[in-house]
ZAMI-874257 format. One record per residue (C-alpha): x, y, z. Coordinates in steps of 0.001 Angstrom, whole numbers, padded with zeros to 6 digits, always signed. Layout:
<atoms>
XYZ ...
</atoms>
This chain:
<atoms>
+000000+000000+000000 +001235+003476-000871 +002035+006040+000344 +004351+004628+003002 +006604+006083+005651 +009740+004208+006657 +010892+004794+010233 +014605+004264+010874 +014539+003545+014594 +018314+003152+014909 +018746+006792+013826 +016048+007934+016258 +017824+005956+018993 +021091+007715+018098 +019408+011130+018265 +017916+010333+021656 +021236+009104+023067 +023071+012150+021732 +020561+014593+023245 +020456+012753+026571 +024229+013094+026842 +024162+016719+025696 +021432+017742+028144 +022825+015767+031084 +025968+017930+031014 +023698+020848+031941 +021780+018743+034524 +018700+018709+032287 +016470+015629+032141 +014613+014871+028915 +010921+014059+028706 +010570+012160+025423 +007593+013559+023509 +005677+010858+021630 +002803+012887+020151 +004463+013573+016786 +004369+009842+015946 +001024+009196+017678 +002854+007189+020350 +003610+004323+017950 +004745+001767+020571 +007742+000455+018613 +009155+003988+018451 +008271+004761+022071 +010140+001620+023064 +013235+002931+021277 +013137+006134+023347 +012990+004097+026547 +015826+001871+025363 +017930+004965+024653 +017600+005956+028310 +014663+008374+028408 +012712+007762+031598 +009574+009904+031239 +007430+009832+028081 +005091+012721+027364 +002063+012949+025122 -000784+015392+024525 -003455+012711+024260 -004450+010284+026986 -005496+007866+024216 -001842+007675+023187 -000712+007074+026758 -003248+004250+027035 -001912+002807+023783 +001619+002678+025165 +000482+001160+028453 -001551-001523+026668 +001503-002373+024577 +003582-002845+027712 +005589+000388+027647 +006435+001331+031207 +005987+004861+032503 +006169+007291+034030 +003950+009232+031630 +003350+012973+031393 +000244+014597+029900 +001523+017577+027907 -001696+019269+026843 -003424+021029+029723 -006229+018613+030607 -009918+018829+029830 -012228+018414+032810 -013903+015571+030896 -010677+013516+030920 -009616+013959+034546 -010836+010499+035596 -008589+008928+032973 -005768+011296+033881 -005754+010039+037467 -005848+006446+036249 -003173+006540+033534 -000971+009620+033983 +001904+010169+036432 +002563+013863+035775 +000422+016525+034164 +001024+020051+032953 -001773+022317+034146 -002668+026004+034099 -006141+026403+035596 -007015+026483+039307 -010608+025342+038673 -009400+022277+036764 -006873+021583+039505 -009532+021675+042235 -011590+019068+040386 -008471+016997+039768 -007668+017138+043472 -011109+015792+044415 -010859+012931+041891 -007334+012103+043074 -008417+011973+046727 -011378+009779+045804 -008949+007346+044152 -006395+007554+047012 -003843+009197+044717 -001697+012303+044880 -001390+013485+041281 +001869+015258+040490 +001510+018585+038694 +003790+021014+036865 +002072+024395+036852 +002591+026204+033573 +003693+029835+033385 +003350+032035+030293 +006572+034017+030027 +005680+035611+026702 +004636+033117+023998 +000900+033544+024763 +000035+029869+024711 -000804+028020+027950 +000070+029147+031449 -000654+031798+034059 +000845+035138+032987 +004171+035405+034805 +003237+038622+036639 +000318+036794+038279 +002081+033459+038766 +003083+033669+042435 -000457+034411+043585 -002079+031698+041451 +000477+028943+041982 +000616+029511+045731 -003137+028817+045756 -002582+025701+043637 -000082+024362+046173 -002784+024429+048875 -005171+022160+046947 -005530+018698+048484 -005089+015568+046387 -002392+016994+044149 +001291+017779+044524 +002789+020733+042680 +006279+019408+041985 +007411+022249+039769 +006708+024978+037266 +007235+025058+033522 +006820+027094+030382 +006290+026602+026686 +007946+028780+024066 +008003+028874+020282 +004821+026932+019536 +002331+029795+019274 +003957+033209+019388 +007288+031969+018084 +009067+033460+021112 +012598+032075+021348 +013822+030773+024712 +016603+032939+026117 +018372+033667+029385 +015836+036358+030288 +012686+034225+030063 +014435+031301+031777 +015421+033624+034636 +011762+034590+035017 +011001+030955+035842 +013886+030686+038282 +012900+033893+040070 +009334+032612+040385 +010685+029392+041890 +012560+031371+044545 +009530+033524+045377 +007191+030541+045592 +009532+028499+047754 +010022+031436+050114 +006272+032065+050343 +005011+028469+050577 +007980+026761+052283 +007870+023878+049788 +010559+022729+047366 +009838+022871+043633 +011899+020002+042230 +011155+020473+038511 +011725+023600+036429 +010604+022542+032955 +012206+025089+030654 +010639+024188+027369 +011124+022174+024219 +013488+021694+021279 +013627+025471+020763 +015515+025806+024062 +018410+023536+023024 +020617+026431+021788 +020874+027598+025412 +022619+024315+026241 +024698+024328+023062 +025981+027842+023821 +026506+027094+027514 +024160+029890+028610 +021259+027943+030156 +020759+029387+033643 +021505+026875+036393 +018339+025437+037895 +016422+024729+034689 +016377+020932+034874 +013857+019566+032367 +013257+019859+028617 +010369+018230+026759 +011878+017072+023459 +010123+015566+020440 +011084+017263+017191 +014830+017218+017880 +014776+013485+018660 +012470+012353+015863 +013427+014799+013087 +016750+016258+014199 +015382+019746+013513 +014309+022867+015400 +011449+024643+013610 +011335+027683+015907 +014987+028509+015246 +014718+027265+011626 +017736+024974+011847 +019116+021471+011984 +020031+020421+015530 +023816+019899+015572 +024869+016298+016166 +021546+014752+015140 +020332+012865+012070 +017486+014142+009903 +016852+011157+007598 +014903+009309+010276 +011484+009135+008609 +011144+008805+004838 +007954+009105+002792 +007536+007039-000366 +004726+008129-002689 +003596+006902-006087 +003396+008964-009292 -000126+008872-010764 +000252+011498-013509 +003251+012680-015514 +002683+015464-018061 +004160+018641-019467 +001983+021629-018586 +002224+025423-018327 +003712+026792-015106 +000876+029302-014648 -002833+028300-014464 -005126+029305-017321 -007984+031502-016114 -008852+033752-013171 -007160+032626-009947 -009185+032428-006734 -008447+030504-003550 -007521+026865-003183 -009361+024211-001146 -007691+025450+002051 -008477+029131+001597 -005056+030102+000288 -004378+032133-002836 -001538+030368-004663 +001177+032293-006477 +002900+031128-009639 +006031+032065-011534 +005922+031840-015302 +008685+029460-016382 +006996+028281-019536 +006018+024658-019946 +007326+022279-017292 +007319+018527-016741 +005159+017845-013706 +004386+014757-011662 +001321+014282-009496 +001789+012133-006394 -000970+010209-004638 -000499+011962-001313 -001904+015267-000133 -002553+017625+002734 -004693+015034+004471 -001447+013086+004915 +001453+015577+004822 +002338+019283+004735 +003940+020194+001394 +006073+022822+003165 +007854+020124+005178 +008652+017372+002695 +012134+017355+001168 +012907+015343-001997 +015777+012878-001744 +016388+013224-005507 +017915+016433-006809 +016182+018712-009303 +012673+018264-007865 +010590+021275-006827 +007446+020894-004748 +004813+023212-006201 +001592+022791-004278 -000781+020249-002777 -004496+019660-002525 -006091+017308-000010 -005222+014204-002064 -002506+015223-004533 +000938+016801-004422 +002293+018378-007594 +006037+018509-008188 +008135+019982-011002 +010658+017411-012221 +011939+019331-015254 +015417+019766-013761 +015682+016200-012476 +018385+014023-014015 +016417+010953-012989 +013857+009671-015505 +010492+008984-013858 +007534+007037-015207 +003977+006340-014093 +003943+004038-011068 +007434+005048-009911 +007912+005966-006270 +009349+009271-005139 +011022+009561-001738 +011054+012495+000689 +012529+013275+004066 +009807+014512+006394 +009880+017555+008642 +007955+017862+011891 +004624+019002+010402 +004581+016171+007889 +005582+013531+010436 +002680+014656+012616 +000199+014438+009736 +001589+011197+008320 +001246+009335+011602 -002222+010753+012171 -003332+009697+008677 -004765+006200+008421 -004051+006284+004670 -000296+006028+005075 +001300+002680+005825 +003936+002843+008569 +006966+000595+008177 +009118+000401+011311 +012668-000571+010469 
</atoms>
């Protein structure tokens, strides 16, 4: 069945080992993020074998999948929880990120009812405008969270780069550390975990400027893809050819490079732009935006330009390719983070674990 993705687990293992060693030199523990590959158990197992202790996912369904397969925890829920999933959270999750007092109060009651003490990392928004209490209000809110029965606030954390594109730096890391000091002084408890972010924070370790006290990163993209989308770079020391898409050519024709007629918007509400290069040899692949993001697939053959994609088709210009293609041939691409996420979510793509 095509399209297929081939997963090279040995390369993912190497990336995980490399990053574990790199982060450990700065006393940073890695939470291995499994959401990008929908917690495929064979890949999750590789992360554990590489030495990652805690696995994190945004969906409790994925955590259940890993547990049912026999993957041992501890597990962290990365997306701030819905009230409707708190019963399952208490049952299946060891740590949760959280940012709402009302949700935490309900979680505390459910935890007490089940004779548990759910461990919580309270999220602080230090500028990216995604989840978390705004840092100027954090001491007041988190000190109230610490008083809630049935839960244990073990630390604070932040997320950067995913919404506002804010890059982790010494300043926003120091905000977290200062909050830790204030909270510990006020509440007389010790906050063991300061979760400083994701792949986008790795340059702080690479440059040796991560403030002491930040002791946890939640890493997915850098392990699975060897890339860092927020900083638009390859992560030094990692491999990028970890997941390869193979898609079949269903049409091969020479056509103009600019559409004929008035141009409106495409199926996804975008207005495409075209450069007039005359007639070009184009291939249509049987894979589309339901399965991948055309912005994050990278041809393994030279001379191929990705033009555009609809929900079911991707159109590429192969005029400059030295390789001769024919109908039924397969074209191979390295996948970036966005395409890995879509490919593993798509039931139309066969996954081959190597």
